[in-house]
C-alpha positions as MATLAB code, in Angstrom:
seq = 'MPLVSMNEFLPKAKANKFAVGQFNMNNLEFAQAIVEAAMEEKSPFIFGVSEGALKYMGMEFTVALAEAAAKQSGLPIALHLDHGSSFEVAMKCIRGGFSSVMFDGSHYSFEENIRLTKEVVKAARAMGVSVEGELGTIGGVEDDISVDEANASLANPDEAIRFYEETGVDCVAIAVGTAHGMYKGEPNIRYDIIEKVAKAIPVPVVLHGGSGVPDESIRKAIAAGVGKINVNTENQVACTDTIRQVLNKDANVYDPRKYLGPAKKAMVEVVRSKIRLFGSSDQA';
ca = [
       0.000    0.000    0.000;
       1.376    3.480   -0.804;
       1.704    6.193    1.817;
      -1.586    8.034    2.397;
      -2.655   11.431    3.663;
      -4.118   11.698    7.152;
      -7.521   12.164    5.541;
      -7.584    8.395    4.963;
      -8.241    7.863    8.676;
      -8.704   11.104   10.647;
     -12.368   11.629    9.629;
     -13.116    8.093   10.892;
     -11.239    8.832   14.127;
     -13.317   11.968   14.644;
     -16.598   10.175   13.921;
     -15.853    7.092   16.032;
     -14.149    8.819   18.972;
     -10.695    7.273   18.777;
      -7.286    8.825   18.150;
      -4.535    7.915   15.708;
      -0.999    8.000   17.072;
       1.814    9.982   15.543;
       5.012    8.175   16.480;
       8.195    9.974   15.539;
      10.694    8.153   13.364;
      14.307    8.853   14.322;
      16.094    5.901   12.683;
      15.544    2.386   11.298;
      14.783    0.814   14.688;
      12.109    3.397   15.461;
      10.479    2.775   12.076;
      10.554   -1.000   12.520;
       9.220   -0.901   16.094;
       6.331    1.400   15.195;
       5.202   -0.611   12.179;
       5.576   -3.937   14.021;
       3.271   -2.807   16.822;
       0.784   -1.296   14.360;
       0.654   -4.514   12.324;
      -0.071   -6.541   15.456;
      -2.867   -4.140   16.376;
      -4.138   -3.566   12.796;
      -3.969    0.172   13.379;
      -3.399    3.159   11.095;
      -0.614    5.461   12.265;
       1.456    8.504   11.398;
       5.238    8.572   11.080;
       6.215   11.973   12.479;
       9.494   13.427   11.225;
      10.887   16.620   12.723;
      13.190   18.896   10.745;
      16.060   17.714   12.972;
      15.323   14.044   12.279;
      15.012   14.784    8.571;
      18.423   16.438    8.603;
      19.835   13.448   10.517;
      18.400   10.711    8.250;
      18.216   12.546    4.925;
      15.148   12.896    2.704;
      15.683    9.770    0.587;
      16.320    7.420    3.510;
      13.367    8.881    5.451;
      10.890    8.431    2.612;
      12.293    4.997    1.687;
      11.841    3.738    5.274;
       8.241    4.943    5.391;
       7.431    3.532    1.950;
       8.935    0.163    2.907;
       6.795    0.111    6.070;
       3.641    0.906    4.090;
       4.426   -1.735    1.476;
       5.269   -4.451    3.999;
       2.369   -3.764    6.377;
      -0.475   -2.929    4.012;
      -1.592   -0.406    6.647;
      -2.722    3.177    5.989;
       0.405    5.118    7.005;
       0.971    8.860    6.673;
       4.490   10.294    6.497;
       4.127   13.640    8.250;
       6.450   16.621    8.664;
       6.301   17.548   12.358;
       6.508   21.257   13.250;
       7.479   22.474    9.802;
       8.923   25.945   10.233;
       8.335   27.399    6.767;
       6.477   27.110    3.472;
       9.784   26.134    1.835;
      10.406   23.205    4.204;
       6.829   21.967    3.738;
       7.177   22.099   -0.064;
      10.532   20.312    0.068;
       8.909   17.472    2.016;
       5.932   17.272   -0.341;
       8.247   17.111   -3.349;
      10.343   14.486   -1.536;
       7.406   12.128   -1.022;
       5.769   13.094    2.296;
       2.018   12.506    2.331;
       1.286   15.022    5.087;
       2.844   18.170    6.535;
       2.478   20.341    9.593;
       3.044   24.046    9.303;
       3.726   25.469   12.742;
       3.033   29.180   12.514;
       2.246   29.500   16.224;
       5.233   31.816   16.792;
       3.765   34.345   14.308;
       0.902   36.727   14.986;
      -2.567   35.158   14.655;
      -3.264   36.864   11.317;
       0.154   35.961    9.898;
      -0.266   32.352   11.042;
      -3.545   32.192    9.116;
      -2.000   33.758    5.996;
       1.015   31.437    5.907;
      -0.984   28.313    6.771;
      -3.438   29.075    3.942;
      -0.520   29.136    1.489;
       0.658   25.707    2.649;
      -2.883   24.274    2.501;
      -3.423   25.572   -1.042;
      -0.199   24.008   -2.344;
      -0.570   20.756   -0.381;
      -4.191   20.191   -1.365;
      -3.246   20.323   -5.045;
      -0.883   17.386   -4.354;
      -3.328   15.356   -2.229;
      -1.277   16.045    0.904;
      -2.910   16.703    4.294;
      -1.992   19.682    6.494;
      -1.909   20.222   10.259;
      -1.869   23.731   11.670;
      -1.072   24.950   15.180;
      -2.426   27.592   17.501;
      -1.061   28.599   20.894;
       2.433   27.741   22.117;
       3.212   24.265   23.450;
       5.885   24.229   26.128;
       8.781   21.836   26.665;
      11.680   20.681   24.510;
      11.475   19.096   21.067;
      14.523   18.702   18.830;
      16.516   21.910   19.382;
      13.424   24.006   20.139;
      12.834   24.836   23.784;
       9.833   26.747   25.090;
       9.830   27.611   28.784;
       6.584   26.628   30.527;
       6.108   30.264   31.543;
       6.111   31.267   27.871;
       3.699   28.566   26.763;
       0.309   30.048   25.926;
      -3.042   28.276   25.737;
      -5.035   28.484   22.540;
      -8.061   30.760   22.487;
     -10.950   28.475   21.413;
     -12.721   31.165   19.388;
      -9.488   31.930   17.543;
      -8.933   28.202   16.952;
     -12.380   27.901   15.356;
     -11.744   30.928   13.148;
      -8.281   29.574   12.302;
      -9.863   26.370   10.951;
     -12.594   28.251    9.064;
     -10.068   30.486    7.298;
      -7.335   27.940    6.591;
      -9.234   24.687    5.962;
      -6.520   22.575    7.611;
      -7.159   18.841    8.054;
      -6.492   18.901   11.813;
      -5.676   21.589   14.366;
      -3.021   21.353   17.079;
      -4.018   23.590   19.962;
      -2.077   24.305   23.135;
      -4.223   22.993   25.995;
      -1.708   22.416   28.791;
       0.451   19.538   27.565;
       4.163   19.919   26.814;
       6.857   18.261   24.717;
       9.101   15.915   26.659;
       8.360   14.011   29.886;
       6.403   15.573   32.756;
       7.697   16.189   36.253;
       4.109   16.402   37.519;
       0.686   15.771   36.030;
      -0.283   18.122   33.169;
      -3.301   20.375   33.671;
      -5.173   19.724   30.429;
      -7.972   22.122   29.458;
     -10.609   19.688   28.242;
     -13.095   22.565   27.960;
     -10.978   24.171   25.214;
     -10.696   20.863   23.349;
     -14.442   20.273   23.585;
     -15.473   23.762   22.463;
     -13.175   23.656   19.418;
     -13.922   20.023   18.494;
     -17.682   20.603   18.576;
     -17.428   23.610   16.276;
     -15.182   22.188   13.533;
     -15.446   19.024   11.389;
     -11.786   17.967   11.777;
      -9.962   16.521   14.819;
      -8.017   18.393   17.457;
      -4.371   17.290   17.847;
      -2.733   16.723   21.216;
       1.020   17.394   21.159;
       3.166   16.265   24.061;
       1.406   12.909   24.554;
       4.385   11.238   26.269;
       3.892   10.642   29.976;
       0.301   11.932   30.106;
      -1.746    9.683   32.456;
      -3.976    7.181   30.653;
      -7.172    8.604   32.124;
      -6.232   12.091   30.899;
      -5.687   10.708   27.397;
      -9.103    8.999   27.470;
     -10.779   12.236   28.584;
      -8.990   14.204   25.843;
     -10.176   11.730   23.182;
     -13.736   11.884   24.535;
     -13.529   15.690   24.298;
     -12.540   15.567   20.612;
      -8.836   14.776   20.196;
      -8.274   12.572   17.131;
      -4.471   12.645   16.770;
      -1.918   12.270   19.560;
       1.839   12.747   19.229;
       4.276   10.445   21.040;
       8.055   10.628   20.774;
       9.813   11.045   24.115;
       8.468    7.800   25.621;
       9.959    5.842   22.717;
      13.254    7.703   23.029;
      13.426    6.970   26.765;
      12.530    3.275   26.292;
      15.165    2.951   23.568;
      17.961    4.696   25.459;
      17.230    3.101   28.844;
      17.355   -0.366   27.272;
      20.650    0.356   25.501;
      22.128    1.606   28.808;
      21.003   -1.556   30.606;
      22.537   -3.860   27.976;
      25.862   -2.016   27.893;
      26.061   -1.666   31.690;
      25.424   -5.386   32.066;
      28.203   -6.445   29.694;
      31.093   -4.140   28.806;
      32.186   -6.576   26.071;
      29.101   -5.944   23.891;
      30.076   -4.081   20.736;
      27.718   -5.490   18.071;
      25.009   -2.777   17.687;
      22.378   -5.433   16.987;
      22.893   -6.781   20.495;
      21.635   -3.535   22.056;
      19.489   -2.081   19.263;
      17.445   -5.299   19.058;
      16.305   -5.130   22.707;
      15.794   -1.353   22.331;
      13.468   -1.995   19.398;
      11.475   -4.528   21.447;
      11.060   -1.956   24.220;
       9.663    0.559   21.731;
       7.237   -2.021   20.307;
       5.777   -2.323   23.810;
       5.386    1.463   24.112;
       3.692    1.827   20.729;
       1.419   -1.173   21.276;
       0.218    0.198   24.618;
      -0.444    3.634   23.101;
      -2.392    2.224   20.151;
      -4.630    0.294   22.562;
      -5.048    3.358   24.779;
      -5.938    5.573   21.802;
      -8.568    3.059   20.622;
      -7.167    2.692   17.094;
      -6.693   -1.104   17.198;
      -8.581   -2.865   14.345;
      -9.306    0.487   12.661;
      -6.978   -0.010    9.675;
];
């Protein structure tokens, strides 16, 4: 099966009150772990690729990994640019073979965010590529971008509704109290904002910073209208912790397969548990 846009499964997620996971792909083992878990669960999913990961892996390797996963699994898989910083980066990814892009204009003024997002949507739609937009500022650390919690700002629900109406994006990421990275305490998620926006627009709300959020909070967010949830840090932690354990146990290990294999298994467990939590099992 070829890579698909998020519109192959997000409308169903919205209608049937489940969420599709975006799991970030950082190398071969991440890609293999994500697709293995999704195949077991018969779930659609989204490969998220940040600009940093794209620079690390290269466009051709990134697209080839995603296409191989789609071909092998037969699942509906979207290859999605995560937090695209400009029109140029989004277009580069579309030309390179991505089936979905995010334009993150949240650091611009509201009006400028709308203007720039509309440009991306117009170009992407002509290519059959889905677009995610963002409103509000999500705190935490992702790639090399760090936003202090004090500078994170919640999305205004009325602005989020207008943002969708003017841009026509396929899903809207709104800042509702989650953050990138792992939490020191429990996040204070504004379900009222999610619900107000989700009820007023026909596309799903996206929850960024899904790693480490308590299961019950995730269930409440999905019930309120979240249809896409991003997970990256939990996979990174599972991968790195497992590698540390293997190498600390035996200083003579030097074959990368001996520590990357167990790391991959640990990530399969993370992804499988998230797919079940999000309710996307058997939805492919």
